[in-house]
C-alpha atoms as one frame of an Amber mdcrd trajectory, in Angstrom:
protein
  52.668 107.511  79.019  52.340 104.505  75.987  51.755 104.165  72.661  48.051
 105.520  72.038  47.520 104.167  68.804  44.105 105.787  67.253  42.015 105.351
  70.688  41.612 109.481  71.499  38.978 109.183  73.390  40.905 106.289  76.277
  43.707 108.955  75.751  41.419 111.654  77.256  40.043 109.648  79.836  44.028
 108.311  80.971  44.934 111.928  81.475  41.215 113.135  82.734  41.976 110.487
  85.764  44.957 111.348  86.402  44.425 114.840  86.954  46.085 116.030  83.699
  43.061 117.150  82.152  39.354 119.105  82.996  36.322 118.183  82.039  36.163
 119.621  78.639  39.655 118.192  77.906  41.534 121.221  78.878  44.945 121.256
  80.314  44.916 121.058  83.874  48.318 119.492  84.910  49.495 122.383  86.932
  53.508 122.665  86.571  52.879 118.716  85.525  55.412 117.629  82.539  54.333
 115.047  80.265  55.407 112.751  77.473  53.963 110.777  74.614  56.029 107.983
  73.866  54.865 108.114  69.919  53.063 105.868  68.173  49.910 108.342  68.343
  48.728 106.760  64.869  47.702 103.512  62.701  45.456 100.934  64.109  42.692
 101.897  66.869  39.969 104.202  65.026  40.982 108.004  65.365  44.698 108.282
  64.556  44.666 112.299  63.766  41.697 112.582  66.806  44.558 111.838  68.875
  47.364 113.728  67.153  44.565 117.061  67.071  44.625 116.370  70.834  48.434
 116.342  72.010  48.538 119.312  69.961  45.961 121.306  71.563  47.295 120.301
  75.364  50.603 121.181  74.146  49.924 124.605  73.565  47.563 125.110  76.347
  50.273 123.478  78.072  52.456 125.504  76.898  54.977 122.895  76.303  54.358
 121.081  78.783  52.628 118.070  77.039  54.888 116.356  74.431  54.952 113.618
  72.015  57.915 111.645  70.603  58.082 110.442  67.189  57.555 107.041  66.500
  57.481 104.392  64.377  54.408 104.396  63.123  54.560 108.291  62.054  57.521
 107.521  60.480  55.941 104.997  58.432  52.383 107.108  57.963  55.289 110.054
  56.372  56.682 108.030  54.330  52.974 107.073  52.970  52.581 110.583  51.467
  55.881 111.261  50.669  57.023 107.571  48.973  53.571 105.179  48.792  53.782
 103.202  45.795  57.888 102.705  46.140  59.372 100.033  47.249  61.073  99.532
  50.816  63.616  96.905  51.361  61.748  93.866  51.861  61.347  92.773  48.046
  57.564  93.444  46.507  56.673  95.712  49.766  55.241  99.250  49.202  55.444
 102.035  51.675  51.670 101.688  51.856  52.045  98.076  51.749  53.751  97.819
  55.187  52.377 100.691  57.062  48.824  99.196  55.948  50.309  95.743  56.674
  51.199  96.850  60.041  47.577  98.433  60.952  47.476 101.384  58.736  44.143
 102.762  58.174  43.318 105.002  55.573  41.734 107.689  57.741  44.398 108.612
  58.939  46.157 109.535  55.989  42.942 111.597  54.722  43.035 113.842  57.464
  46.552 114.908  57.665  46.707 118.246  57.047  49.837 120.162  56.027  49.739
 121.163  59.640  49.930 118.192  61.670  52.616 117.330  58.659  54.628 120.013
  60.113  53.620 118.945  63.450  54.592 115.409  62.654  58.202 115.929  61.320
  59.653 118.087  64.311  58.732 115.782  66.937  61.896 114.350  68.790  62.946
 111.053  68.607  63.984 111.613  72.348  64.555 113.479  74.966  65.753 113.427
  78.315  64.482 114.816  80.977  65.648 115.167  84.632  67.998 111.918  84.670
  65.294 109.892  82.390  65.697 109.309  78.733  63.137 108.771  76.528  62.589
 107.101  73.295  60.039 105.746  71.286  61.892 102.030  70.086  62.888  99.323
  72.395  66.935  99.278  70.742  69.859 101.154  70.566  69.334 101.469  67.228
  68.669 105.092  67.399  73.004 106.043  67.465  73.343 105.203  63.977  71.603
 108.422  63.958  73.822 110.591  65.923  75.661 110.267  69.429  73.620 113.829
  71.517  70.055 114.292  71.627  69.776 117.170  69.000  71.909 115.340  66.633
  69.946 112.262  66.474  66.371 115.084  66.104  68.532 116.555  63.093  68.900
 113.764  61.605  65.687 112.847  60.956  63.852 115.951  60.358  66.084 115.816
  57.332  65.142 112.404  56.113  60.894 113.147  56.525  61.594 116.314  55.033
  64.173 115.481  51.848  65.364 112.365  52.578  65.776 109.825  49.835  63.593
 106.009  49.446  66.849 104.330  50.425  67.214 106.811  53.160  63.622 106.839
  54.865  63.571 103.492  54.506  66.403 103.335  56.382  65.241 105.382  59.258
  61.719 102.980  59.730  64.026 100.397  60.235  66.036 102.068  63.002  63.415
 103.363  65.077  60.236  99.765  64.631  63.356  97.724  65.607  62.586  96.276
  69.260  63.861  94.200  71.760  67.018  94.663  72.196  67.529  96.227  75.710
  67.309  92.988  77.900  71.372  93.468  76.763  73.103  96.135  78.983  75.935
  97.308  77.486  72.722  98.482  74.617  71.731 100.050  77.808  74.794 101.660
  78.666  75.666 103.032  75.346  72.874 104.643  74.953  72.573 106.535  78.550
  77.079 107.258  77.515  75.918 108.698  74.187  72.214 110.856  75.414  72.436
 111.080  79.227  70.466 109.738  81.606  70.279 106.898  84.571  67.586 105.143
  82.591  65.219 104.262  80.105  61.898 104.736  79.344  59.967 103.419  76.380
  56.719 102.367  74.729  57.402  99.777  70.729  56.590  96.692  72.097  53.170
  96.092  74.201  53.781  94.581  77.709  51.399  91.967  77.363  53.233  90.175
  73.937  56.063  90.135  76.141  55.285  88.642  79.336  52.652  86.726  77.286
  49.026  87.827  79.324  46.080  89.097  77.880  46.357  93.357  77.578  42.956
  93.628  79.198  45.401  92.322  82.448  48.034  94.402  82.132  47.559  97.836
  84.414  51.639  99.336  85.212  54.701  99.134  83.444  57.457  96.681  82.884
  60.352  97.427  84.572  63.575  95.582  83.847  67.583  95.460  83.141  68.133
  95.686  87.079  65.394  99.074  87.004  67.576 100.592  84.274  64.213 100.680
  81.268  61.168 101.079  81.896  58.341  99.813  78.791  55.431 102.073  79.113
  53.228 100.012  76.317  49.982  98.802  77.254  48.026  98.346  74.296  45.295
 100.786  74.145  44.765  99.253  70.357  43.945  95.931  72.170  41.549  95.790
  74.667  44.311  97.343  77.336  43.092  99.511  79.953  46.275 101.787  80.002
  47.765 103.602  82.746  49.295 107.230  83.359  53.263 106.696  84.502  54.421
 108.880  87.018  57.987 109.256  86.384
């Protein structure tokens, strides 16, 4: 499932319509495995509610529901650690950058230490069978390591105790976009991390194809069938979808 961006109720409805949760929003997916590609927070009304729902389903499903680390999760933690510090954008603080990218103050106010620990442990990448799941449509992840585990370790280290510059660099990596129309970039990711195809969110399908988000009802497959974009742009009115891989 693509970027949720604070649309907690839409998330619950989509999962219910797919038969993955019941009427009380409890896990009902049986032996299904569900991945969200990150960006649970910002832009929409209830990022904390989205986090809480995903965390609860993760527990109820005994790990069958998982979530990747998105750039907005990194933004949120950068605000907590370095809010007023300046980023590599002259005159732009971490807090200002977050606000300019849809930051919602209630998301920061609602964060508990448990939320922060959970976010900081989210994997940036995952290999599920032959599918490489990533948040951002970029090969910039390669700068963090040449294996899924190496990228996870490097990211956790920055989120836990990295310097201002290291956090800024991480933000640049996970915020990069629109690089996977290059077959060489796609192949570099698959060679390093495994799999035969890539699934990502981050860049709204509606903005790529120039349509109203309300008309987007399915993923965008490109790159000779090797790349699938699942960002349904929920926060701008997209109806959303759950993609069976």
